[in-house]
C-alpha positions as CSV (number, residue, x, y, z in Angstrom):
1,X,132.9,77.5,85.1
2,X,129.5,76.0,85.7
3,X,127.6,79.0,84.2
4,X,129.7,79.8,81.2
5,X,126.8,79.0,78.8
6,X,124.5,81.5,80.7
7,X,126.8,84.4,81.6
8,X,129.9,86.1,80.2
9,X,132.3,86.8,83.0
10,X,134.5,89.9,83.3
11,X,136.7,90.8,86.2
12,X,137.8,94.2,87.6
13,X,140.8,93.9,89.8
14,X,142.4,96.4,92.2
15,X,145.2,96.6,94.7
16,X,143.8,95.6,98.1
17,X,146.5,97.4,99.9
18,X,145.4,100.7,98.4
19,X,142.1,102.3,99.2
20,X,139.7,101.9,96.2
21,X,138.6,105.5,96.8
22,X,142.1,106.8,96.3
23,X,142.4,105.8,92.7
24,X,140.9,107.6,89.7
25,X,139.7,104.2,88.3
26,X,138.1,103.3,91.6
27,X,136.3,106.6,91.9
28,X,135.0,106.2,88.3
29,X,133.8,102.7,89.2
30,X,132.0,103.9,92.3
31,X,130.4,106.7,90.3
32,X,129.2,104.3,87.7
33,X,127.5,102.0,90.2
34,X,125.8,105.0,91.8
35,X,124.5,106.1,88.4
36,X,122.9,102.7,87.7
37,X,121.5,102.5,91.2
38,X,123.5,99.5,92.3
39,X,125.9,101.1,94.9
40,X,129.2,99.4,95.3
41,X,129.0,99.0,99.1
42,X,131.5,96.2,99.5
43,X,134.0,94.1,97.6
44,X,134.2,91.5,96.2
45,X,130.9,91.9,94.5
46,X,129.3,90.6,91.4
47,X,127.2,93.0,89.2
48,X,124.7,91.3,86.9
49,X,123.8,92.9,83.5
50,X,121.5,91.7,80.7
51,X,120.8,93.5,77.4
52,X,123.1,96.3,78.7
53,X,120.7,96.8,81.7
54,X,121.7,96.4,85.4
55,X,119.9,93.5,87.2
56,X,121.3,93.3,90.7
57,X,124.4,93.0,92.9
58,X,125.5,89.7,94.4
59,X,128.1,89.2,97.1
60,X,131.0,87.2,95.8
61,X,131.5,85.8,99.3
62,X,127.9,84.7,99.8
63,X,127.1,80.9,99.8
64,X,125.0,79.4,97.0
65,X,126.2,81.8,94.3
66,X,125.5,79.4,91.5
67,X,121.8,79.0,92.5
68,X,121.5,82.8,93.0
69,X,122.9,83.6,89.6
70,X,120.7,80.9,87.9
71,X,117.6,82.3,89.7
72,X,118.4,85.9,88.7
73,X,118.8,85.1,85.0
74,X,115.7,82.9,85.0
75,X,113.6,85.8,86.4
76,X,115.1,88.2,84.0
77,X,114.4,86.0,81.0
78,X,110.8,85.3,82.1
79,X,109.9,88.9,82.8
80,X,111.7,90.4,79.8
81,X,110.3,87.8,77.4
82,X,106.8,88.7,78.4
83,X,104.9,91.1,76.1
84,X,105.0,94.7,77.0
85,X,101.5,95.9,78.0
86,X,99.8,99.1,78.8
87,X,100.7,101.3,81.8
88,X,98.4,100.2,84.6
89,X,98.9,102.6,87.5
90,X,95.9,104.0,89.4
91,X,95.8,107.2,91.4
92,X,94.5,107.0,95.0
93,X,93.9,109.9,97.5
94,X,95.9,109.8,100.7
95,X,92.7,109.5,102.8
96,X,91.6,106.5,100.7
97,X,94.8,104.5,101.1
98,X,93.7,102.2,104.0
99,X,90.6,101.2,102.1
100,X,92.5,100.7,98.8
101,X,94.8,98.2,100.5
102,X,92.0,95.8,101.4
103,X,91.1,93.7,98.3
104,X,89.8,90.3,99.5
105,X,88.9,89.3,95.9
106,X,92.3,90.0,94.5
107,X,95.4,88.0,95.5
108,X,97.9,90.4,94.0
109,X,100.3,92.3,96.3
110,X,100.0,96.1,96.0
111,X,102.8,98.4,95.1
112,X,101.9,101.8,96.6
113,X,104.2,104.6,95.4
114,X,104.2,107.9,97.2
115,X,105.4,110.4,94.5
116,X,104.7,113.6,92.7
117,X,104.3,115.0,89.3
118,X,105.8,118.4,90.3
119,X,108.7,119.3,88.1
120,X,110.6,120.5,91.2
121,X,110.9,116.9,92.3
122,X,113.2,115.4,89.7
123,X,113.6,112.1,91.6
124,X,109.8,111.8,91.5
125,X,109.6,112.2,87.8
126,X,112.3,109.6,87.2
127,X,110.7,107.2,89.7
128,X,107.3,107.6,88.0
129,X,108.8,106.4,84.7
130,X,110.3,103.3,86.4
131,X,106.9,102.5,88.1
132,X,105.0,102.9,84.8
133,X,107.5,100.6,83.0
134,X,107.3,98.0,85.7
135,X,103.5,98.1,85.5
136,X,103.7,97.3,81.8
137,X,105.1,93.9,82.6
138,X,104.0,93.0,86.1
139,X,100.3,94.1,86.3
140,X,99.3,90.5,86.3
141,X,101.3,89.9,89.5
142,X,101.0,93.3,91.3
143,X,98.5,96.1,91.6
144,X,100.2,99.5,91.1
145,X,98.8,102.5,93.0
146,X,100.2,106.1,93.2
147,X,99.6,108.7,95.9
148,X,100.6,112.1,94.6
149,X,101.8,114.8,96.9
150,X,102.9,118.4,96.6
151,X,106.6,118.3,97.6
152,X,106.5,121.8,98.9
153,X,103.5,121.4,101.3
154,X,101.4,118.3,101.2
155,X,103.9,116.1,103.1
156,X,103.8,118.5,106.0
157,X,100.1,119.4,105.9
158,X,98.2,116.3,104.9
159,X,97.4,114.6,108.2
160,X,96.2,111.4,106.6
161,X,99.5,111.0,104.8
162,X,101.5,111.8,107.9
163,X,99.5,109.3,110.0
164,X,99.8,106.6,107.4
165,X,103.5,106.9,107.1
166,X,104.1,107.1,110.8
167,X,102.2,103.8,111.4
168,X,104.5,101.9,109.0
169,X,107.7,103.7,110.0
170,X,108.4,105.5,106.8
171,X,110.2,108.8,107.0
172,X,109.2,111.8,104.9
173,X,112.9,112.1,103.8
174,X,112.5,108.7,102.0
175,X,109.9,110.1,99.5
176,X,109.5,109.2,96.7
177,X,109.2,105.5,97.8
178,X,107.3,102.4,96.8
179,X,105.7,100.4,99.6
180,X,104.6,96.8,99.1
181,X,101.4,95.4,100.8
182,X,99.8,92.0,100.7
183,X,96.4,91.3,102.2
184,X,96.4,94.7,103.8
185,X,99.7,94.0,105.6
186,X,102.8,96.1,105.0
187,X,105.6,93.9,103.6
188,X,108.4,96.3,102.9
189,X,109.7,99.1,100.7
190,X,111.4,99.1,97.3
191,X,113.6,102.0,96.0
192,X,111.4,103.6,93.3
193,X,114.4,104.9,91.5
194,X,116.0,101.5,91.0
195,X,116.5,100.6,87.4
196,X,116.2,96.9,88.4
197,X,112.7,97.6,89.9
198,X,111.0,95.0,87.8
199,X,113.5,92.3,88.8
200,X,113.4,93.3,92.5
201,X,109.6,93.0,92.6
202,X,109.7,89.7,90.7
203,X,112.2,88.2,93.0
204,X,110.3,89.4,96.1
205,X,106.9,88.0,94.9
206,X,107.3,84.5,96.5
207,X,108.6,86.0,99.7
208,X,105.8,88.5,99.9
209,X,103.1,85.8,99.5
210,X,104.8,83.4,101.9
């Protein structure tokens, strides 16, 4: 195996003639992948882990697997070897979002997270922790901004927020969500709750800038 010195390989096998969902072991495996935010949407798939943390999923049928696996571990090693800094997440009001996305003197992409600190939004609180952790390592590559909303009313009453989301095609049902911008242009969205958020942003950086 070409990557034996980099990875340890383990295999989970199942009977292809029996639905994976019909077995207790299969249901446990699916539940595990949901818990770590790497859903098992198809098989065969390769799940990558480092330091007991999930990194990403890779299709076992996709071409160029060796290069993909090499790149994934290189990014992981680079980011996790970097010193852990302070939390660098700035708050911005909904009406100030358009202006905050225009930063001609700063070449870093912007990660704009629409979230809340309300205890009724548990997903928001979990996502906030992931964003803060990502900012500790990636603040030299990205600018992190948070727009806070009241989950019970702001989403429906804040016209600035509604207009902003509608322009980029983001649904209210997707909140909390992290949106990526570069030079004022919307580049895409990243699941705020993903435990591999740091790796996802690192891997996307060259694509965002190009």
